[in-house]
N, C-alpha and C positions, 0 to 999 in steps of 0.2 A: 389118760382118764379124761372124760368129757367134763367141761365146766358146767356147774349147775345152771339150770335155765332160769332160776329166780334171782340170779345175780344182777344187780343194777348198780351202775356208777352214777355219780353226780351228773356227768355228761349225758348219760342215758335219760335221766330224769329231766334235765334241762331241755333236751331235744323233744321229749314227749310233751312237756308243758308248752314249749314253743309251738309245736304242731297243733296242740289243742287250741291255743289262743290265736295263732296267726296262719293256720293252714299248713300246707306242705313246705315248711321252712325249718331248717336246722338252727339251733341256738346261735352258732357261730356266724350265721348269715344275717342276724338281726342287728338293728341299729342299737346304739348304747342305751337309749331310753327304753326300748323294747326289752333289752336284756335285764334292765333294772326291774321292769314289771314282772318278768318271768321269775327272777330271783326272789322278789317279794311274795309272789304266789307260792313258791316252794317253802319259804320261811313260814308263811301263814298256815300252810298244810301241816308242816312239822309241829307248829304250836298247837294246832287243833288235835293232832294225833297224841302228842304228849299230855295235853290237858284233858283228854277225853275220860281218863280214869287213872287210878293209882297203879301204875305199871310196876311190877315186881323187879324188873331189871334196872329200874332207876333208883332203887333203894339200896342203901348201904346195909348189908346184913351182918357184917362182922369186920373187925380190924385185925390185921396181922402185923405183929412186931417182929422184926428180924434183927439179927446181930451180925455185924461184919466179922469176917475172918474166923468163922466157926464152921465146923463140918456137921 
């Protein structure tokens, strides 16, 4: 089965942000200070996404209590 095309890893996102900021460069090829900037931009983007509205997947809808050793 083929992997979904919308799958992104943190490394993919880092490479895309590095490319956007520094041209045709992979994250792993950046200097430490540049990596810090890329990581800050990613964190800023996540904060903007999560803060944009009340996302249903971030809410606790119910709690589930379980009991050990029962079937």
